[in-house]
N, C-alpha and C positions, 0 to 999 in steps of 0.2 A: 367445530361444534358440537354440546353433548344430544344425546339418538331423540334424548326426551324434550328434550327441546325443539329439538328440533322439525319433529313428527306435531309437538306438541303446533306447534309453529304452522306448519303444513295444516292440520287438521285447521286450525282458527281460519286463516283466511281461506281455506274450499270452505266452511261459513258463511264468512262474511261475503261471498265473493256471491254463495248462493241467495241469501240475507238482501244486497244490494240490488240484485239480479231479480228478484221477485217484486221490492219492491219498483221499481226503475220500469218490469212490462205488465204488471197487474199488484197495489197493493190489497186488493181486495182479498190474495191469495193468501197473506198469512195468516186471515183469519178462520180466512172456508177452504184451502187444499190442504188433505189429513196425509196424500200425496206427496207432496215435498215434505213434512216431518220424517216418511218412511225412507225416499229416497235419501236423506239427508243419513240417517240410520244407521240404511246400508252403507254411503258413504262411510261414516264412523266405524261402524265395523271395520270394514274394507279395509282401510289405513290403520285401525290400532292392529289384524291381523299382520301388514304388513309388512309394522310396524317392528313388533313382538316378533317374527321370525325373522327379521333382521339384525334385533339382536344377540337372537339363540347362534344362526351365523357367528357374529363378531367371535361371539365364545365357544365356538370350536361347536354346536353343537349339542353343550351344556346347560342349561337355561331353567336351575329353579322356581318353581313356587311364587315365593314370595319377591323375588327378584324380577320374575314375570308381571305378575299384582303389579306391583311398586311402580314400573314403568307405565305399565297401561295407563293409568290412574293419571299417574304425574300428566301425562299427555291432553290428556280428559278434562283435568285442568287447569291447563293450561289455554287448552281450546277456546273454552269454558268459558275462563276470565276472558279470552280475547271477543269471541262471540258476544258477553255480556258489555262490556266498553264499548263495540262497532252499537250496540243496543241503546242504552242511553246516548252517545252521542245523536244516534239519529233519532231517534224519538226524540228527544230533550232539547236538539240543537239546530243538529242540520234539517228537521219535516220536523216541528214541533206541534202543527195540526193537525200530523198524521195520525197518534193518538184517537184522538178524538174520531176520525173515520173512523177508525177500524171497529172502534168501538159504536157504531152506526152500523154500519157494516153487523156486526158480533147481534147486535139487537134484534136488525131484520133478519138472519137466518135464525138463529132459534124459533122470537114469533111467527114463519114462515112451517119451522119443522112442528114446532108445538102443534100447534093449527092445523097440519098433513097429519098430525096422529089422535087426532080431534081431542086436545085439550081444552079443557073450561077455559072462559075467561080468567077466572083468580088463578088463574095456574102456571096461565101465559102474565098478567100483567104481575106479576111474583118473582114471574123470570123474570122481567125486564128491567125492574125495578133493583130485583137485585146488582145484574148486572153491569147498567146504569152506573149501582152507588160502587162498582170496582174497575178500577184504573190496570187492565194487569200491563201497564209500557212502564207505569213510576219508577224513577229511580229505586227503591224498595223494592216493586214486586221483581224488576229486572233481580234485582240479589239476591232476592227468594230468591224466584227458580235457578239461578248461579247454584246457590246453596242445597238445593235438595234434587234439583238434575245435572250437576257438574259434581257434584260434592260425592253427593251420597248415592243416586244415580248413576254415577263412575266406577264409586267402589262396586258395584255388582258386574258391572257390565263386566270391570276389570279383576273380581272376581274369575266371572264365566269366559270370557278369552285369556287369561294365568293359565287355566285349565285349559283347555285347545294347545296356550303354547310353551309351556313349560316339560322341560323336560331333564330326570334323571340319568346320572355316569351308566354307561355298562356296569354289571358287576366284576368285577375283576379274579378270572379261578388263579388258583394256585398249584 
């Protein structure tokens, strides 16, 4: 199996398992648990580093930046596509009522937070209206999230990881 596809599938499956577990345990964590995103990010970095160092090892310790970047970016895009496809299935087929429940949770949490910092009623009402107007779980918004997170954000992450895992051949002395 192709190296990039293998690690893209691994990362994508891990992402789906985390998402499905969170929804099963307590769906409100999707909207409120910042630490879930942090854990997912750490897992992503870890898988990308493992994949990158494995690729470098497979190439006898030599890995140009371009190849490191492209491999890492492809892994992120594959994983993001899997995760996005799962989200579309989850929110539109398996549990179509879940987006409304999550949106209600986000509205309540935002209102509580704004009240907690002393925001006036007009500010709170506007924030709630903005949240109620947008459905972050629609197919269009999930695709836009894939574009920004996996394709564009993945390119930045791949560049950073590529700089870490790249290795030039040792200079030859004559």
